[in-house]
ROLO-99033 format. One record per residue (C-alpha): x, y, z; chain; residue number from 0; residue in one letter. Coordinates in Angstrom, 1 decimal, m for minus. Layout:
<sites>
+--------+--------+--------+-------+------+------+
!     px !     py !     pz ! chain ! resi ! resn !
+--------+--------+--------+-------+------+------+
!      X !      Y !      Z !     A !  NUM !    A !
...
+--------+--------+--------+-------+------+------+
</sites>
This chain:
<sites>
+--------+--------+--------+-------+------+------+
!     px !     py !     pz ! chain ! resi ! resn !
+--------+--------+--------+-------+------+------+
!  218.1 !    5.0 !   60.2 !     A !    0 !    M !
!  216.7 !    6.2 !   56.9 !     A !    1 !    S !
!  216.7 !    4.1 !   53.7 !     A !    2 !    I !
!  217.0 !    7.2 !   51.4 !     A !    3 !    C !
!  220.4 !    8.8 !   50.7 !     A !    4 !    P !
!  221.0 !   12.1 !   52.6 !     A !    5 !    K !
!  222.1 !   14.0 !   49.5 !     A !    6 !    N !
!  221.2 !   13.8 !   45.8 !     A !    7 !    H !
!  224.1 !   12.7 !   43.6 !     A !    8 !    S !
!  224.2 !   14.4 !   40.2 !     A !    9 !    S !
!  224.1 !   12.6 !   36.8 !     A !   10 !    K !
!  227.7 !   13.7 !   36.1 !     A !   11 !    A !
!  229.0 !   12.2 !   39.4 !     A !   12 !    R !
!  227.0 !    9.0 !   38.9 !     A !   13 !    R !
!  228.2 !    8.6 !   35.3 !     A !   14 !    D !
!  231.8 !    9.4 !   36.1 !     A !   15 !    S !
!  231.7 !    6.7 !   38.7 !     A !   16 !    R !
!  230.3 !    4.2 !   36.2 !     A !   17 !    R !
!  232.8 !    5.2 !   33.5 !     A !   18 !    A !
!  235.6 !    3.0 !   35.0 !     A !   19 !    N !
!  233.4 !   m0.2 !   34.9 !     A !   20 !    W !
!  234.6 !   m1.8 !   31.7 !     A !   21 !    K !
!  235.8 !   m5.1 !   30.4 !     A !   22 !    M !
!  239.5 !   m5.7 !   30.4 !     A !   23 !    G !
!  241.7 !   m7.3 !   27.8 !     A !   24 !    K !
!  241.6 !  m11.1 !   27.7 !     A !   25 !    M !
!  244.8 !  m12.7 !   28.9 !     A !   26 !    N !
!  245.9 !  m15.4 !   26.5 !     A !   27 !    L !
!  248.9 !  m17.8 !   26.8 !     A !   28 !    V !
!  250.4 !  m20.3 !   24.3 !     A !   29 !    K !
!  249.5 !  m23.9 !   24.7 !     A !   30 !    C !
!  252.6 !  m25.8 !   25.8 !     A !   31 !    S !
!  251.9 !  m28.7 !   23.4 !     A !   32 !    K !
!  250.6 !  m27.2 !   20.2 !     A !   33 !    C !
!  251.3 !  m23.5 !   20.6 !     A !   34 !    G !
!  247.7 !  m22.4 !   20.1 !     A !   35 !    E !
!  246.5 !  m19.3 !   22.1 !     A !   36 !    L !
!  244.3 !  m20.4 !   25.1 !     A !   37 !    V !
!  243.0 !  m18.9 !   28.3 !     A !   38 !    M !
!  245.3 !  m19.8 !   31.3 !     A !   39 !    P !
!  244.4 !  m22.8 !   33.5 !     A !   40 !    H !
!  242.0 !  m24.1 !   30.8 !     A !   41 !    R !
!  242.1 !  m27.2 !   28.6 !     A !   42 !    V !
!  243.3 !  m26.4 !   25.0 !     A !   43 !    C !
!  240.4 !  m26.6 !   22.5 !     A !   44 !    K !
!  242.8 !  m27.4 !   19.6 !     A !   45 !    A !
!  244.7 !  m30.4 !   21.1 !     A !   46 !    C !
!  242.7 !  m31.2 !   24.3 !     A !   47 !    G !
!  245.8 !  m31.0 !   26.5 !     A !   48 !    S !
!  246.5 !  m29.3 !   29.8 !     A !   49 !    Y !
!  249.9 !  m29.0 !   31.4 !     A !   50 !    N !
!  251.5 !  m31.1 !   28.5 !     A !   51 !    K !
!  249.0 !  m34.0 !   29.3 !     A !   52 !    R !
!  246.1 !  m35.1 !   27.1 !     A !   53 !    E !
!  242.9 !  m34.6 !   29.1 !     A !   54 !    I !
!  240.3 !  m34.6 !   26.3 !     A !   55 !    V !
!  240.4 !  m36.5 !   23.1 !     A !   56 !    K !
!  239.9 !  m34.2 !   20.2 !     A !   57 !    V !
!  238.7 !  m35.6 !   16.8 !     A !   58 !    E !
!  240.0 !  m33.9 !   13.7 !     A !   59 !    D !
+--------+--------+--------+-------+------+------+
</sites>
């Protein structure tokens, strides 16, 4: 078994394969307590709550 590939892949084929590797749009949801946009399944940075319960105390 050889380590090297059998055939050479061109730059166009290599680059077209890499063209689909990109960052997607960030999914944001409204906080159920204060309405701020937060990432899902994370504690809200504005009010410190998760699932309508205060998890972290946030000082103003």
